[in-house]
ROMAR-224391 format. One line per 3 residues: number of its first residue (from 1); their letters; for each residue x negated, y, z negated of N, C-alpha, C. Coordinates in Angstrom, 2 decimals. Last residue first. Layout:
<sites>
NUM) A) X,Y,Z,X,Y,Z,X,Y,Z | ...
</sites>
This chain:
<sites>
190) LGP) 26.12,5.36,-9.89,24.83,5.25,-9.43,23.92,5.97,-10.09 | 28.78,6.33,-10.84,28.30,4.93,-10.78,27.07,4.22,-10.38 | 29.00,8.89,-8.64,29.54,8.10,-9.64,29.18,6.50,-9.60
187) PHR) 25.65,10.25,-7.63,26.91,9.71,-7.29,27.45,8.89,-8.55 | 24.67,13.24,-9.55,24.58,11.74,-9.02,25.84,11.23,-8.62 | 22.59,15.93,-10.16,23.79,15.44,-10.13,23.66,13.89,-9.49
184) AVF) 20.75,18.51,-12.15,20.71,17.16,-11.64,22.05,16.62,-11.48 | 19.91,21.75,-11.07,20.77,21.02,-11.84,20.68,19.59,-11.17 | 17.21,24.31,-11.41,17.85,22.98,-10.64,18.74,22.34,-11.57
181) GAL) 15.88,26.15,-12.98,17.16,26.50,-12.19,17.80,25.39,-11.48 | 12.80,24.72,-12.66,13.65,25.69,-13.43,14.65,26.12,-12.57 | 11.04,23.19,-11.17,12.48,22.58,-11.44,13.34,23.57,-12.20
178) TAP) 8.47,24.14,-11.37,9.18,24.37,-10.21,10.79,23.95,-10.30 | 7.54,23.11,-13.73,7.90,24.54,-13.67,8.54,24.93,-12.31 | 6.98,20.55,-13.14,8.02,20.85,-13.98,8.51,22.29,-13.98
175) DPM) 6.12,19.67,-9.90,5.74,20.41,-11.14,6.85,20.93,-11.82 | 8.15,17.17,-8.55,7.43,18.35,-8.47,6.89,18.97,-9.78 | 7.75,13.68,-9.24,8.49,14.77,-9.16,7.67,15.79,-8.72
172) GMK) 6.56,10.55,-7.19,6.79,11.58,-8.25,7.62,12.71,-8.14 | 5.84,10.48,-3.83,5.99,9.66,-5.00,5.89,10.83,-6.27 | 8.32,11.08,-1.12,6.96,11.53,-1.92,7.12,10.59,-3.21
169) WRP) 9.38,11.54,2.24,9.29,10.73,0.91,8.09,11.10,0.38 | 10.36,14.34,4.13,9.34,13.29,3.79,9.70,12.77,2.34 | 11.67,16.73,6.38,12.00,15.74,5.25,10.85,14.46,5.34
166) GSV) 9.32,19.34,7.26,10.55,18.48,7.33,10.61,17.60,6.24 | 6.07,19.72,8.40,7.23,20.21,7.63,8.21,19.19,8.08 | 2.51,20.31,8.21,3.54,19.35,8.26,4.91,20.11,7.61
163) GPW) 0.59,22.25,7.57,0.90,21.77,9.07,1.85,20.94,9.28 | -0.65,21.00,4.39,-0.48,21.90,5.37,-0.20,21.44,6.86 | 1.81,18.30,3.22,0.63,18.93,3.30,0.73,19.87,4.36
160) NGR) 5.11,19.26,1.35,4.36,18.63,2.43,2.74,19.00,2.60 | 6.50,20.34,-0.46,5.62,19.59,-0.76,4.84,19.05,0.26 | 10.16,20.04,0.53,8.97,20.83,0.03,7.80,19.72,-0.29
157) TDF) 11.83,18.36,1.58,11.22,18.99,2.64,10.16,19.92,2.07 | 12.31,15.10,0.08,12.30,16.50,-0.09,11.55,16.94,1.24 | 13.05,12.29,-2.10,12.89,12.76,-0.49,13.16,14.39,-0.51
154) RLG) 11.01,10.52,-4.25,11.59,11.66,-3.85,11.60,11.89,-2.47 | 11.60,7.21,-5.83,10.87,8.03,-4.88,11.49,9.57,-4.59 | 13.45,5.99,-7.58,12.10,6.42,-8.05,11.25,7.14,-7.18
151) AVV) 16.02,5.37,-6.41,14.89,4.47,-6.73,13.71,4.84,-7.00 | 15.56,8.68,-5.08,16.33,7.40,-4.71,15.43,6.39,-5.41 | 16.15,12.20,-5.54,15.02,10.85,-6.04,16.04,9.59,-5.81
148) MFV) 16.40,14.81,-3.44,16.90,13.91,-4.21,15.77,12.65,-4.56 | 16.66,18.58,-3.28,16.07,17.18,-2.99,16.51,16.07,-3.59 | 17.43,21.69,-2.32,17.89,20.39,-2.88,16.95,19.34,-2.29
145) HDR) 17.65,25.34,-2.70,16.81,24.30,-2.36,17.72,22.95,-3.00 | 19.06,27.47,-3.60,18.12,27.69,-2.43,17.55,26.55,-1.97 | 20.90,27.01,-5.61,21.19,27.77,-4.57,20.29,27.75,-3.31
142) NAY) 19.95,23.68,-6.32,20.34,25.06,-6.89,20.50,25.76,-5.64 | 19.69,20.15,-7.26,19.89,21.30,-6.48,20.10,22.53,-7.02 | 18.83,16.77,-7.01,18.41,18.00,-7.75,18.80,19.24,-6.74
139) VTI) 20.52,13.73,-7.19,20.16,14.96,-6.47,19.81,16.14,-7.34 | 19.63,10.53,-7.55,19.76,11.75,-8.16,19.43,12.75,-7.28 | 20.38,6.99,-8.05,20.15,8.28,-7.07,20.42,9.47,-7.82
136) WRG) 20.18,5.22,-9.99,19.59,4.77,-8.62,19.42,6.10,-7.81 | 21.11,6.50,-12.15,20.37,5.46,-12.58,19.61,4.88,-11.21 | 21.04,10.11,-12.48,21.64,8.97,-12.05,20.74,7.81,-12.33
133) IGA) 21.29,12.79,-14.61,20.47,11.95,-13.79,21.04,10.78,-13.55 | 24.10,15.28,-14.42,23.11,14.42,-15.00,22.42,13.54,-13.91 | 27.51,15.18,-12.97,26.38,15.85,-13.91,25.47,14.72,-14.24
130) EGW) 28.45,13.81,-9.92,28.66,13.98,-11.49,27.41,14.51,-11.89 | 29.25,15.13,-6.81,29.13,14.11,-7.81,29.25,14.39,-9.37 | 28.34,18.75,-6.65,28.57,17.54,-5.95,28.44,16.57,-7.12
127) YAL) 27.19,21.08,-7.20,28.42,20.87,-7.95,29.00,19.41,-7.29 | 24.94,21.31,-5.84,24.76,21.52,-7.12,25.99,21.21,-7.87 | 25.86,21.31,-2.92,25.42,19.93,-3.77,25.05,20.14,-5.16
124) QGS) 26.13,24.26,-2.70,27.47,23.36,-2.73,27.04,21.83,-3.48 | 23.63,24.90,-2.48,24.64,25.39,-3.46,25.72,24.68,-3.80 | 22.81,23.34,-0.06,22.14,23.13,-1.29,22.98,23.58,-2.38
121) VMT) 25.69,22.68,1.81,24.60,23.51,1.74,23.93,23.16,0.34 | 27.04,19.80,3.59,27.01,20.74,2.63,25.56,21.61,2.40 | 29.22,17.86,5.78,27.85,18.50,5.44,27.91,19.59,4.35
118) TAL) 31.23,15.33,4.31,31.04,16.45,5.10,29.60,17.18,4.77 | 31.12,13.04,2.68,31.95,12.92,3.82,31.66,14.23,5.05 | 29.07,11.13,0.88,29.48,12.51,1.33,29.94,12.34,2.78
115) LEG) 28.55,8.41,0.68,28.69,8.95,-0.49,29.05,10.63,-0.25 | 27.79,6.35,2.78,29.27,6.72,2.52,29.51,7.55,1.06 | 25.18,6.54,3.18,25.47,5.54,2.16,27.06,5.78,1.71
112) AHL) 25.37,8.45,5.14,24.92,7.12,5.70,25.31,6.22,4.51 | 25.51,10.65,3.56,26.58,10.31,4.47,26.35,9.03,4.84 | 22.81,10.72,2.34,24.22,10.51,1.38,25.43,10.07,2.27
109) AYG) 21.29,11.42,4.45,21.17,10.17,3.81,22.36,9.92,2.79 | 22.37,13.84,5.16,22.40,12.77,6.36,22.29,11.65,5.38 | 21.88,15.43,3.01,23.27,15.06,3.18,23.27,14.17,4.22
106) VAG) 19.06,15.54,3.01,19.87,14.97,1.74,21.24,14.79,2.28 | 19.04,17.17,5.35,18.41,16.04,5.16,18.88,15.00,4.10 | 20.20,19.51,4.87,20.94,18.67,5.79,20.45,17.28,5.92
103) SCD) 19.06,20.43,2.74,20.36,20.05,2.48,20.93,19.25,3.55 | 16.66,21.19,4.09,16.79,20.26,2.85,18.14,19.64,2.61 | 16.97,20.60,7.52,16.50,21.63,6.49,16.57,20.65,5.16
100) YGK) 15.85,18.84,10.59,16.76,18.94,9.22,15.95,19.97,8.15 | 16.09,18.01,14.00,15.33,18.41,12.80,16.23,18.69,11.48 | 18.01,17.30,15.60,16.60,16.80,16.01,15.67,17.36,14.99
97) SLF) 20.85,15.71,14.22,20.08,17.05,14.46,18.81,16.55,14.73 | 23.82,14.66,12.75,22.71,14.38,13.71,22.14,15.43,14.34 | 25.81,15.76,11.20,24.88,15.19,10.46,23.56,14.70,11.46
94) SRH) 26.17,19.08,12.40,26.64,17.61,12.70,25.45,17.09,11.87 | 25.78,21.49,11.49,26.83,21.64,12.53,27.26,20.22,12.62 | 23.67,20.53,9.79,24.95,21.10,9.18,25.99,21.05,10.23
91) GGG) 21.34,19.79,10.62,21.93,18.69,9.86,23.30,19.32,9.50 | 19.48,22.76,10.29,19.40,21.35,10.84,20.30,20.34,10.01 | 19.14,25.08,9.12,20.32,24.89,9.39,20.50,23.39,10.15
88) WVY) 15.57,25.17,10.17,16.59,25.78,9.33,18.17,25.61,9.73 | 13.96,22.28,10.63,14.87,23.17,11.31,15.83,23.87,10.30 | 11.09,20.32,10.27,12.08,21.20,9.48,12.66,22.23,10.58
85) PRG) 11.16,17.08,12.22,10.73,18.51,11.83,11.82,19.40,10.87 | 11.06,13.94,10.74,11.56,14.97,11.57,11.12,16.34,11.20 | 10.06,12.23,8.42,9.18,12.70,9.62,9.60,13.81,10.68
82) NIH) 12.81,10.57,8.37,11.60,10.83,7.72,10.75,11.21,8.89 | 15.09,9.70,9.44,14.85,11.13,9.70,13.43,11.51,8.88 | 15.04,6.81,8.51,15.46,7.09,9.78,15.04,8.65,10.27
79) NAA) 14.77,7.09,5.55,13.68,6.61,6.68,13.93,6.86,7.97 | 17.51,7.82,5.23,16.26,8.89,4.91,14.99,8.24,5.74 | 18.70,5.37,5.82,18.87,6.61,6.57,17.81,7.58,6.40
76) AIV) 17.53,3.53,3.96,17.32,3.40,5.37,17.58,4.66,6.27 | 18.37,4.71,1.70,16.97,4.83,1.99,16.61,4.52,3.28 | 21.23,4.35,2.07,20.81,5.71,1.72,19.39,5.73,2.00
73) RAV) 21.16,1.46,2.26,21.75,2.17,3.34,21.28,3.60,3.04 | 20.37,0.97,-0.50,19.46,0.36,0.70,20.00,1.12,1.79 | 22.65,2.07,-1.93,21.28,2.48,-2.19,20.36,2.19,-1.01
70) VPP) 24.46,0.23,-1.27,24.54,1.68,-0.89,23.35,2.30,-0.89 | 23.72,-2.16,-2.20,23.80,-2.13,-0.81,23.85,-0.46,-0.42 | 21.55,-1.84,-5.06,22.89,-1.98,-4.62,22.91,-1.52,-3.04
67) AGP) 18.53,-3.47,-5.43,19.15,-2.18,-5.13,20.51,-2.65,-4.70 | 16.62,-5.81,-5.92,18.09,-5.35,-6.62,18.71,-4.19,-6.24 | 14.25,-5.15,-4.40,15.17,-6.19,-4.17,16.60,-6.03,-4.72
64) PAI) 14.03,-1.51,-3.58,13.70,-2.53,-4.50,14.61,-3.53,-4.10 | 13.18,-0.17,-0.37,14.24,-0.35,-1.49,13.82,-1.74,-2.42 | 10.79,1.67,0.66,11.21,0.21,0.56,11.95,0.05,-0.43
61) ARG) 10.09,4.50,2.46,10.46,3.78,1.41,10.98,2.43,1.63 | 7.07,5.45,4.34,8.45,4.72,4.43,8.78,4.07,3.14 | 4.17,5.92,4.29,5.33,7.09,4.42,6.75,6.53,4.44
58) EVL) 3.26,3.56,3.99,2.89,4.11,5.07,3.92,5.25,5.37 | 5.39,2.89,1.57,4.40,2.16,2.44,4.35,2.94,3.68 | 6.64,3.05,-1.73,6.24,3.85,-0.53,5.13,3.27,0.34
55) ESG) 9.00,1.17,-3.41,7.87,1.28,-2.92,7.53,2.30,-1.61 | 11.27,1.59,-6.23,10.94,1.65,-4.63,9.53,1.62,-4.53 | 10.57,1.32,-9.37,11.45,0.83,-8.30,11.00,0.60,-6.95
52) CDE) 8.55,2.48,-10.95,9.98,3.43,-10.60,10.93,2.58,-9.78 | 6.35,1.37,-11.26,7.09,1.66,-12.51,8.33,2.33,-12.23 | 5.17,1.16,-8.48,5.39,-0.22,-9.46,6.32,0.09,-10.74
49) STR) 5.00,3.78,-7.86,6.14,3.04,-7.28,6.28,1.73,-8.21 | 3.85,5.55,-10.60,3.54,4.96,-9.50,5.07,4.27,-9.09 | 3.22,8.74,-12.59,4.05,7.40,-11.99,3.75,6.97,-10.86
46) VAG) 0.47,9.29,-14.48,0.94,9.46,-13.07,1.95,8.16,-12.91 | 0.57,10.82,-17.94,0.04,9.51,-16.87,0.93,9.87,-15.54 | 0.99,12.68,-19.54,-0.21,13.03,-18.54,-0.30,11.84,-17.55
43) PPT) 2.43,10.64,-21.95,2.14,12.09,-21.39,1.01,12.16,-20.68 | 3.51,7.49,-20.55,2.73,8.19,-21.71,2.58,9.76,-21.00 | 6.43,6.96,-19.33,5.08,6.72,-19.16,4.65,7.61,-20.07
40) PIC) 9.37,4.79,-19.34,8.72,5.89,-19.72,7.23,5.87,-19.51 | 10.35,3.12,-16.18,10.10,3.00,-17.61,9.42,4.22,-18.10 | 12.79,2.31,-13.92,11.66,3.25,-14.35,11.50,3.03,-15.84
37) GTG) 14.64,0.54,-12.89,13.45,-0.16,-13.16,12.24,0.98,-13.78 | 15.98,3.21,-10.65,16.04,1.95,-11.56,14.72,1.30,-11.89 | 15.66,6.77,-11.36,15.61,5.67,-10.73,15.57,4.18,-11.42
34) WPT) 13.62,8.27,-13.99,14.30,8.33,-12.97,14.51,7.07,-12.18 | 12.96,8.96,-17.59,12.76,7.88,-16.28,13.86,8.40,-15.45 | 11.09,11.37,-18.84,12.48,11.04,-18.70,12.43,9.99,-17.35
31) GAA) 8.56,12.55,-19.24,8.67,11.12,-19.49,9.95,10.45,-19.27 | 9.62,15.67,-19.81,8.52,14.83,-19.51,8.65,13.39,-19.96 | 13.00,16.54,-19.35,11.92,16.33,-20.17,10.85,15.52,-19.68
28) AAP) 14.25,18.26,-16.62,14.08,17.17,-17.21,12.82,16.90,-18.06 | 15.02,21.68,-16.87,14.42,20.61,-16.19,14.21,19.42,-17.07 | 18.16,23.08,-18.02,16.90,22.77,-18.17,16.24,21.68,-17.26
25) AVP) 20.26,24.55,-15.48,19.91,23.45,-16.25,18.60,23.32,-16.66 | 22.27,27.28,-14.63,21.03,26.75,-14.84,20.74,25.74,-15.85 | 24.76,27.48,-12.08,24.61,27.12,-13.66,22.96,26.74,-13.57
22) MAA) 24.50,30.15,-10.04,24.49,28.76,-10.14,24.18,28.58,-11.83 | 25.80,32.42,-7.43,25.43,32.34,-8.92,25.48,30.78,-9.29 | 26.12,32.08,-4.71,25.32,33.17,-5.37,24.95,33.05,-6.85
19) AAG) 26.24,29.31,-2.64,26.65,29.93,-3.97,25.57,30.93,-4.53 | 25.23,29.87,0.81,25.02,29.07,-0.71,25.73,29.93,-1.69 | 25.68,31.08,2.99,26.70,30.54,2.36,26.43,29.86,1.01
16) ALA) 22.57,30.30,4.46,23.60,31.36,4.29,24.92,30.62,3.73 | 19.84,28.95,2.41,20.96,28.71,3.50,22.10,29.73,3.16 | 16.64,28.33,1.77,17.64,29.20,1.36,18.77,29.11,2.66
13) CLV) 14.17,26.99,1.42,15.35,26.34,2.09,16.70,27.10,1.70 | 10.78,27.47,1.92,12.09,28.04,1.64,13.28,27.33,2.27 | 8.25,25.76,1.00,8.99,25.85,2.22,10.29,26.25,1.66
10) PVF) 5.11,25.50,-0.88,6.43,25.83,-0.77,7.06,26.05,0.64 | 3.14,22.80,-1.02,3.30,24.07,-0.22,4.66,24.42,-0.03 | 1.37,21.01,-3.08,2.88,21.32,-2.94,2.55,22.70,-2.16
7) SIA) -0.19,17.94,-2.12,-0.31,19.44,-2.54,1.04,20.06,-2.25 | -0.64,14.49,-2.63,0.31,15.77,-2.10,-0.01,16.74,-2.79 | -2.31,11.60,-1.80,-2.02,12.69,-2.54,-1.58,13.97,-1.78
4) IRK) -0.92,8.54,-0.85,-1.22,9.88,-0.42,-1.27,11.01,-1.46 | -1.61,5.18,-0.68,-1.07,6.27,-1.38,-1.36,7.51,-0.75 | -0.77,2.16,0.82,-1.42,3.32,1.03,-0.81,4.38,0.11
1) M) -0.90,-1.29,-0.02,0.06,0.00,0.12,-0.77,1.24,0.12
</sites>
């Protein structure tokens, strides 16, 4: 399995029509597990796919063997658009697009899992589903950006290496300081 070190290069994902005022939730506490099979890690430890369920192999997510079919469909859909270019507004007129912005990418994958019927911008996804961290899928959203964690791997348009844009799978969460203002949401039962 090939692991890649990732530097965080901010890419704005502000969309017209996003809610202007958002509730602010504190960032998840350090050591809070996400995804199935996650176990708390000691302070300062680096999470790996081995302790969070999914694996990341050559940039593609591999669903854990015990994942529910809906989770496997979400992962397969995200893999399908993984590596597409970042296109502001991409994935909103239709789930099918040559490129995707943050909410278009998350929406595409959730739609494939039959968890989202219509496209939504990041501000709308901050109210989607149920509040809190999910066992298999968690969507982190605010009015400017959204990403999701599926079985321990992050699907995000931010944090790509220089010269690369668009949705990509990543290991681990962004710096906790960058999570200020995000809310965690999850599909019911997942």
